[in-house]
C-alpha positions as CSV (number, residue, x, y, z in Angstrom):
1,M,-51.8,37.1,-125.5
2,T,-50.8,35.9,-129.0
3,R,-49.1,37.5,-131.9
4,E,-48.2,36.6,-135.5
5,V,-44.5,36.3,-136.5
6,N,-43.5,35.0,-139.9
7,C,-46.9,33.4,-140.6
8,R,-46.8,31.5,-137.3
9,I,-48.9,32.0,-134.2
10,I,-46.9,31.9,-131.0
11,Q,-47.8,32.5,-127.4
12,A,-46.1,35.5,-125.9
13,P,-44.2,34.8,-122.7
14,R,-45.0,36.4,-119.4
15,R,-43.5,39.8,-118.4
16,S,-41.7,38.3,-115.5
17,V,-39.7,36.1,-118.0
18,I,-39.1,38.8,-120.7
19,K,-37.3,41.2,-118.4
20,P,-34.4,38.9,-117.4
21,V,-34.0,37.7,-120.9
22,H,-33.7,41.3,-122.3
23,I,-31.1,42.1,-119.6
24,A,-29.0,39.0,-120.5
25,L,-29.2,39.8,-124.3
26,L,-28.0,43.4,-123.7
27,L,-25.0,42.3,-121.6
28,S,-23.9,39.7,-124.1
29,H,-24.3,42.2,-127.0
30,A,-22.1,44.7,-125.1
31,L,-19.4,42.1,-124.4
32,L,-19.2,40.9,-128.0
33,A,-19.4,44.3,-129.6
34,F,-16.3,45.7,-127.8
35,P,-13.7,43.3,-129.2
36,L,-15.4,43.1,-132.6
37,S,-15.3,46.9,-132.9
38,A,-11.5,46.9,-132.8
39,Q,-11.4,44.9,-136.1
40,D,-12.1,46.1,-139.5
41,P,-15.5,45.0,-140.9
42,V,-15.5,42.4,-143.6
43,V,-15.8,44.0,-147.0
44,W,-16.8,41.9,-150.0
45,N,-15.8,43.0,-153.4
46,D,-19.0,42.1,-155.1
47,L,-22.3,41.7,-153.3
48,G,-25.2,40.2,-155.0
49,A,-28.5,42.0,-155.4
50,P,-30.6,42.1,-152.3
51,L,-33.0,39.2,-151.9
52,L,-36.0,41.5,-151.3
53,R,-36.4,44.3,-153.9
54,H,-39.4,46.2,-155.1
55,D,-38.8,45.3,-158.7
56,S,-38.7,41.6,-158.0
57,L,-42.0,41.5,-156.3
58,S,-45.4,41.5,-157.8
59,D,-48.2,43.8,-156.8
60,A,-49.9,41.2,-154.7
61,P,-47.8,41.4,-151.6
62,L,-47.8,45.3,-151.5
63,H,-49.4,46.9,-148.5
64,A,-52.5,48.9,-148.9
65,E,-50.5,52.2,-148.5
66,G,-48.0,51.1,-151.1
67,L,-45.3,50.0,-148.7
68,I,-43.4,46.8,-148.8
69,E,-43.7,44.7,-145.6
70,A,-40.1,44.3,-144.3
71,P,-39.0,40.9,-143.1
72,L,-38.4,40.3,-139.4
73,F,-34.6,40.0,-140.0
74,E,-32.4,41.6,-142.7
75,P,-31.6,38.9,-145.3
76,L,-28.0,38.0,-145.8
77,P,-26.5,38.0,-149.3
78,A,-26.7,34.6,-151.2
79,H,-23.0,34.3,-151.4
80,P,-19.9,36.6,-151.1
81,G,-18.2,37.8,-154.2
82,E,-15.3,35.8,-155.4
83,I,-11.9,37.0,-154.1
84,E,-9.1,37.0,-156.6
85,S,-5.7,36.1,-155.5
86,I,-2.1,36.2,-156.9
87,S,0.9,34.1,-156.1
88,I,3.8,35.9,-154.4
89,G,7.0,34.4,-155.7
90,S,9.3,35.1,-152.7
91,P,8.8,35.9,-149.1
92,S,11.4,38.7,-149.2
93,I,9.4,40.9,-151.6
94,Y,6.7,41.7,-149.1
95,P,6.7,41.8,-145.4
96,E,4.4,39.7,-143.3
97,P,0.7,40.6,-143.7
98,I,-0.4,43.4,-141.5
99,V,-4.0,43.7,-140.3
100,G,-5.4,47.0,-139.2
101,E,-4.5,50.6,-139.7
102,S,-0.9,50.5,-138.4
103,A,1.9,52.8,-139.3
104,D,3.7,50.0,-141.2
105,W,0.7,49.5,-143.4
106,L,0.3,53.2,-144.0
107,A,3.9,53.3,-145.1
108,I,3.4,50.6,-147.6
109,G,0.1,52.2,-148.7
110,G,1.6,55.6,-149.3
111,G,-0.4,57.2,-146.5
112,N,-3.9,56.0,-147.6
113,P,-5.7,54.3,-144.7
114,V,-7.2,50.9,-145.3
115,G,-10.7,51.1,-146.7
116,S,-10.3,54.5,-148.2
117,S,-10.8,55.3,-151.8
118,C,-7.8,55.7,-154.0
119,G,-6.9,56.1,-157.6
120,C,-6.4,52.4,-158.4
121,Q,-9.8,51.5,-156.8
122,S,-11.6,51.6,-160.2
123,T,-8.7,50.5,-162.4
124,C,-7.0,47.8,-160.4
125,Q,-6.3,44.7,-162.6
126,C,-5.1,42.0,-160.3
127,E,-4.3,39.5,-163.1
128,S,-1.9,41.9,-164.8
129,G,-0.4,43.6,-161.8
130,C,-1.6,45.9,-159.0
131,D,-0.2,48.9,-157.1
132,V,0.0,47.4,-153.7
133,G,1.0,50.7,-152.2
134,C,-2.5,52.1,-153.0
135,G,-4.0,50.7,-149.8
136,C,-7.4,49.9,-151.2
137,N,-9.4,46.9,-149.9
138,Q,-8.8,44.9,-153.1
139,C,-5.0,45.3,-152.9
140,R,-5.0,44.6,-149.1
141,E,-6.5,41.2,-149.8
142,L,-3.8,40.5,-152.3
143,V,-1.0,41.4,-149.9
144,S,-2.5,39.4,-147.2
145,S,-2.2,36.2,-149.3
146,Q,0.0,33.7,-147.4
147,W,3.1,32.5,-149.1
148,T,4.1,28.9,-149.1
149,P,7.3,27.3,-150.3
150,W,5.5,24.9,-152.6
151,Q,3.0,27.3,-154.2
152,D,5.2,27.7,-157.3
153,L,5.6,24.0,-157.8
154,S,3.4,22.4,-160.5
155,F,2.6,18.8,-160.9
156,P,1.1,17.1,-164.0
157,N,-2.5,16.1,-163.9
158,I,-2.2,12.3,-164.1
159,H,-6.0,11.8,-164.7
160,E,-6.0,14.2,-167.7
161,A,-2.9,12.6,-169.1
162,L,-4.4,9.1,-169.0
163,E,-7.6,10.4,-170.5
164,R,-5.7,11.8,-173.5
165,L,-3.8,8.6,-173.9
166,S,-6.8,6.3,-173.6
167,P,-8.1,4.8,-176.9
168,G,-11.6,6.2,-176.4
169,A,-10.6,9.9,-175.8
170,H,-11.1,10.8,-179.5
171,F,-14.5,9.1,-179.7
172,R,-15.8,10.6,-176.4
173,Q,-14.9,14.1,-177.7
174,N,-16.8,13.6,-180.9
175,R,-20.1,12.3,-179.4
176,S,-23.0,14.7,-179.2
177,R,-24.5,13.4,-175.9
178,D,-23.2,12.4,-172.5
179,R,-23.3,8.7,-173.3
180,G,-22.8,7.0,-176.7
181,I,-23.9,3.8,-178.2
182,G,-21.5,1.7,-176.1
183,Y,-23.6,2.2,-173.0
184,E,-26.5,0.6,-174.9
185,R,-24.6,-2.5,-176.0
186,V,-22.0,-3.3,-173.4
187,M,-24.4,-5.6,-171.6
188,F,-24.6,-7.8,-174.8
189,A,-20.9,-7.9,-175.5
190,P,-19.8,-11.5,-174.6
191,N,-18.9,-13.7,-177.5
192,V,-18.9,-17.2,-175.9
193,L,-21.1,-17.1,-172.8
194,D,-24.9,-16.9,-172.9
195,T,-26.2,-13.7,-171.3
196,A,-29.3,-13.3,-169.1
197,I,-30.9,-11.0,-171.7
198,V,-30.1,-11.5,-175.4
199,P,-31.3,-9.0,-178.0
200,A,-33.4,-10.2,-180.9
201,H,-30.9,-10.8,-183.7
202,V,-29.7,-12.8,-186.7
203,G,-26.2,-14.0,-186.3
204,I,-23.4,-15.9,-188.0
205,R,-20.5,-17.4,-186.0
206,Y,-17.3,-18.8,-187.4
207,Q,-15.4,-21.1,-185.0
208,V,-12.1,-22.7,-185.6
209,D,-10.9,-25.5,-183.3
210,H,-7.3,-26.9,-183.4
211,G,-5.8,-29.9,-181.6
212,L,-8.9,-31.7,-180.2
213,R,-7.3,-35.1,-179.2
214,T,-10.4,-36.8,-177.7
215,P,-13.3,-35.7,-180.0
216,D,-15.7,-38.4,-178.8
217,R,-15.3,-37.7,-175.1
218,A,-18.8,-38.2,-173.5
219,E,-20.0,-37.8,-177.1
220,Y,-20.2,-34.1,-176.4
221,Y,-18.5,-32.9,-179.5
222,W,-19.2,-35.7,-182.0
223,G,-20.3,-39.3,-182.0
224,D,-18.4,-42.6,-182.4
225,P,-16.5,-42.4,-185.8
226,P,-15.7,-45.5,-187.9
227,D,-12.0,-45.5,-186.9
228,N,-10.5,-44.5,-183.7
229,E,-9.3,-40.9,-183.9
230,S,-6.2,-39.3,-182.4
231,G,-6.8,-35.6,-183.2
232,V,-9.2,-33.3,-185.1
233,N,-9.1,-29.8,-186.5
234,S,-12.5,-28.5,-187.3
235,Q,-14.3,-25.4,-188.6
236,D,-18.0,-24.6,-187.7
237,L,-20.2,-22.1,-189.4
238,I,-23.2,-21.5,-187.1
239,F,-26.3,-19.7,-188.1
240,R,-28.4,-18.3,-185.2
241,L,-31.8,-16.6,-184.8
242,A,-33.2,-15.1,-181.6
243,A,-36.7,-13.7,-181.7
244,G,-38.9,-12.4,-178.9
245,T,-38.7,-10.0,-176.0
246,E,-36.4,-9.5,-173.1
247,R,-38.6,-11.7,-170.9
248,L,-39.1,-14.5,-173.3
249,M,-36.9,-15.4,-176.3
250,A,-37.0,-18.3,-178.8
251,L,-33.6,-19.6,-180.0
252,T,-32.7,-21.6,-183.1
253,Q,-29.2,-22.7,-184.3
254,Y,-28.0,-24.6,-187.3
255,T,-24.4,-25.7,-187.9
256,M,-22.3,-26.4,-191.0
257,R,-19.1,-28.2,-190.1
258,S,-15.9,-29.1,-191.8
259,V,-13.6,-31.5,-190.1
260,D,-10.0,-32.5,-190.7
261,P,-9.2,-35.6,-188.7
262,E,-5.8,-37.3,-188.5
263,V,-7.2,-40.9,-189.1
264,N,-10.6,-40.5,-190.6
265,G,-11.3,-38.8,-193.9
266,N,-12.0,-35.1,-194.3
267,T,-15.6,-34.1,-194.7
268,T,-18.0,-31.1,-194.8
269,G,-21.7,-31.0,-194.2
270,F,-24.6,-29.9,-192.0
271,G,-24.5,-30.7,-188.3
272,D,-27.0,-30.8,-185.5
273,I,-30.0,-28.5,-185.1
274,V,-30.5,-26.7,-181.8
275,L,-33.9,-25.4,-180.6
276,G,-34.2,-23.5,-177.4
277,A,-36.0,-20.9,-175.2
278,Q,-34.9,-18.3,-172.7
279,A,-37.0,-16.7,-170.0
280,L,-36.2,-13.9,-167.6
281,L,-36.7,-14.8,-163.9
282,V,-35.2,-11.8,-162.0
283,D,-35.6,-8.3,-163.5
284,G,-33.7,-6.0,-161.1
285,D,-32.2,-2.6,-161.8
286,R,-28.7,-4.0,-161.6
287,T,-29.2,-7.8,-161.5
288,K,-30.8,-10.0,-164.2
289,V,-31.3,-13.8,-163.8
290,A,-32.7,-16.0,-166.6
291,T,-33.2,-19.6,-167.3
292,I,-32.3,-21.3,-170.6
293,F,-33.3,-24.6,-172.2
294,R,-31.9,-26.1,-175.4
295,T,-32.7,-29.3,-177.3
296,Y,-29.9,-30.7,-179.6
297,L,-31.4,-32.7,-182.5
298,A,-29.3,-35.4,-184.1
299,S,-29.5,-34.1,-187.7
300,G,-25.8,-34.4,-188.5
301,P,-24.3,-37.8,-189.6
302,A,-22.2,-39.1,-186.7
303,D,-20.3,-41.6,-188.8
304,R,-18.7,-38.6,-190.7
305,G,-18.0,-36.7,-187.5
306,L,-20.6,-34.0,-188.2
307,G,-22.9,-34.7,-185.2
308,T,-23.2,-36.5,-181.9
309,G,-25.6,-39.2,-183.2
310,H,-28.1,-38.7,-180.4
311,T,-30.6,-36.2,-179.0
312,S,-29.4,-34.2,-175.9
313,L,-30.9,-31.7,-173.6
314,E,-29.3,-28.6,-171.9
315,F,-30.8,-26.4,-169.2
316,G,-29.3,-23.9,-166.9
317,L,-29.3,-20.4,-165.2
318,L,-27.8,-17.2,-166.6
319,G,-26.9,-14.1,-164.6
320,R,-25.8,-10.6,-165.3
321,R,-24.7,-7.9,-162.8
322,C,-24.1,-4.2,-163.5
323,L,-21.0,-3.0,-161.6
324,R,-21.0,0.5,-163.2
325,P,-22.9,1.8,-166.3
326,E,-19.8,0.9,-168.4
327,T,-18.9,-2.4,-166.8
328,Y,-20.9,-5.7,-166.6
329,V,-20.1,-9.1,-165.2
330,F,-21.8,-12.3,-166.4
331,G,-22.2,-15.9,-165.1
332,E,-23.7,-19.1,-166.2
333,V,-24.4,-22.7,-165.0
334,K,-25.6,-25.2,-167.5
335,Y,-26.1,-29.0,-167.4
336,W,-26.0,-31.1,-170.6
337,T,-27.2,-34.6,-170.7
338,P,-27.5,-37.0,-173.7
339,I,-30.5,-39.2,-174.5
340,K,-29.8,-42.8,-175.9
341,G,-26.1,-42.2,-176.5
342,T,-23.5,-44.9,-176.9
343,A,-23.3,-47.0,-173.8
344,G,-20.1,-46.4,-171.8
345,V,-19.2,-43.4,-173.8
346,A,-22.0,-40.8,-173.6
347,G,-22.1,-38.9,-170.3
348,D,-23.2,-35.7,-168.7
349,V,-21.3,-32.4,-168.8
350,L,-21.6,-29.5,-166.4
351,T,-20.7,-26.1,-167.8
352,T,-19.9,-23.0,-165.7
353,G,-18.6,-19.7,-166.8
354,W,-18.1,-16.1,-165.9
355,G,-17.1,-13.0,-167.9
356,I,-16.7,-9.2,-167.9
357,S,-17.2,-6.5,-170.5
358,T,-16.5,-2.8,-170.4
359,I,-16.3,0.2,-172.7
360,A,-12.8,1.3,-174.1
361,A,-14.0,3.7,-176.8
362,E,-17.4,4.9,-178.0
363,S,-19.2,7.6,-179.9
364,D,-22.7,8.0,-181.1
365,V,-22.2,5.5,-183.9
366,F,-19.2,3.3,-182.8
367,A,-18.1,1.4,-179.7
368,F,-15.2,-0.8,-178.8
369,L,-16.0,-3.2,-176.0
370,P,-13.2,-5.4,-174.6
371,T,-14.3,-8.7,-173.0
372,F,-12.8,-11.5,-171.0
373,E,-14.6,-14.8,-170.5
374,V,-13.7,-18.1,-168.7
375,R,-15.6,-21.3,-169.2
376,T,-15.2,-24.7,-167.6
377,L,-16.4,-28.0,-169.0
378,S,-16.7,-30.8,-166.3
379,F,-17.1,-34.2,-167.9
380,L,-18.9,-36.0,-165.0
381,F,-18.9,-39.6,-166.4
382,G,-18.8,-41.5,-169.6
383,G,-15.8,-42.4,-171.7
384,Y,-13.6,-41.9,-174.8
385,H,-11.4,-43.9,-177.1
386,D,-7.7,-43.2,-177.1
387,S,-5.5,-43.5,-180.2
388,A,-5.1,-47.2,-179.7
389,G,-8.8,-47.7,-179.7
390,T,-9.1,-48.5,-176.0
391,L,-12.1,-47.3,-174.1
392,Q,-11.1,-45.1,-171.3
393,A,-13.5,-44.1,-168.5
394,I,-14.0,-40.5,-167.5
395,D,-13.7,-39.6,-163.8
396,G,-14.6,-36.0,-163.4
397,E,-12.2,-34.5,-165.9
398,T,-12.4,-30.7,-166.2
399,A,-11.2,-28.4,-169.0
400,I,-10.8,-24.6,-168.4
401,E,-11.2,-22.3,-171.3
402,F,-10.0,-18.7,-171.4
403,Y,-11.4,-16.2,-174.0
404,P,-9.9,-12.7,-174.2
405,G,-11.8,-10.8,-176.9
406,A,-13.7,-7.7,-177.9
407,R,-16.9,-6.6,-179.7
408,F,-17.3,-3.7,-182.1
409,V,-20.6,-1.9,-182.5
410,L,-21.0,-0.5,-186.0
411,G,-23.8,2.1,-186.0
412,P,-25.9,4.0,-186.5
413,E,-28.9,1.7,-186.4
414,N,-30.8,1.7,-189.7
415,D,-33.9,0.1,-191.0
416,M,-32.3,-3.3,-191.0
417,G,-30.9,-3.1,-187.5
418,L,-27.6,-2.6,-185.7
419,W,-24.5,-4.4,-186.8
420,E,-22.0,-5.8,-184.3
421,F,-18.8,-7.8,-184.8
422,G,-17.0,-9.7,-182.1
423,F,-14.0,-12.0,-181.8
424,A,-12.4,-14.1,-179.1
425,T,-9.3,-16.3,-178.8
426,G,-9.6,-19.4,-176.6
427,I,-6.9,-21.5,-175.0
428,T,-7.4,-24.5,-172.7
429,A,-5.8,-25.2,-169.4
430,A,-5.8,-28.2,-167.0
431,D,-6.7,-30.6,-169.9
432,D,-4.2,-31.6,-172.6
433,D,-6.7,-33.7,-174.5
434,W,-9.2,-30.9,-175.1
435,F,-8.6,-28.5,-177.9
436,D,-5.4,-26.4,-177.9
437,T,-6.7,-23.2,-179.4
438,R,-10.1,-21.9,-180.6
439,M,-10.9,-18.8,-182.6
440,V,-14.4,-17.3,-182.5
441,F,-15.7,-14.6,-185.0
442,D,-19.2,-13.4,-184.4
443,L,-21.3,-11.2,-186.7
444,R,-24.7,-10.1,-185.3
445,L,-27.5,-8.0,-186.7
446,S,-29.7,-6.8,-183.9
447,L,-33.3,-6.5,-185.0
């Protein structure tokens, strides 16, 4: 024998099994009903509309006689009504909460039993005050609120206070969407390091170096000058162009340099030309890895300190990792090697670096993105000339450069593109002969 219950076909148990089950259910119901009947039923102030109503159903499920088929079980309300509460200032005002229809509660309630209707049932305003002697269910819930010694204490919301003091609070309040333009540009914020994905752009970088005491070290910065040099201050104006897609990008760079040596004469002119390409290797949701290759062409005159005097190659790997939507970390490993440099002087250089960028303030058309970058230059072999003109060999010397900085995004994006301005201040550690300070100013127009 089978029957249909809630759109499922089940097999009816045998009669010999049903009878003991029914007896057990009746006994358990009687045992539970006795203690529960001594307590007041739970009364909710505001019950939602029943889940099954005639006006919420279409004509399709109606029975042929016009009756609505009732469910197997009575549906429960979706949620109980919200119970309002008030704070009781002192434990001496009201006695301990009393549950049930006791004489003490009737005395407080003025003779009205709990659950009965009273005059304040329809006009009770718990926020402005309530006649607790009324004895209605709403007032009973208020009196039953437990008092604690610390309920009147208030503590400042530290998170909200920090949010109001943060520099980006004003901009976040004035943006028209959940995330502004900073979330779209924070992954391109570094000023010194190469990133795994670079946007197509036209850029101008102004770089000021001060206190470079060994400029011909490994012929990485410039070639062999006519006279031995003891220190150089220089200014570079670098023009950049990056064109392509995220997966494959062509890079070009041209430098105009102005040098101020201590021994050799001051000069200004065009430096070396750089041609390169960048390809994306790993395109994950949070992780990006790319390879980069550059060729440095000896177009600048080395005898004037405007170039290295030889062709050199650079190749490496670039990485990017998204920690949070507003925070990214970056890393790079690159290897630079000269071709036909000065014997005993030219040598290979290993470059490593890492950085981080985040969002401090943003809106729909503006973003302030702080950055911090660290780069190391390891001169593996080669040499340099000291101030006396003596050739000194390089034995794995490493310079560590620190670059705190920031980038500003100046929107909105127009027909020409999106303007960005960045700056960074560099200092050197662990190498007194490398530059003392470096200033980098970067203006970029993303296409």
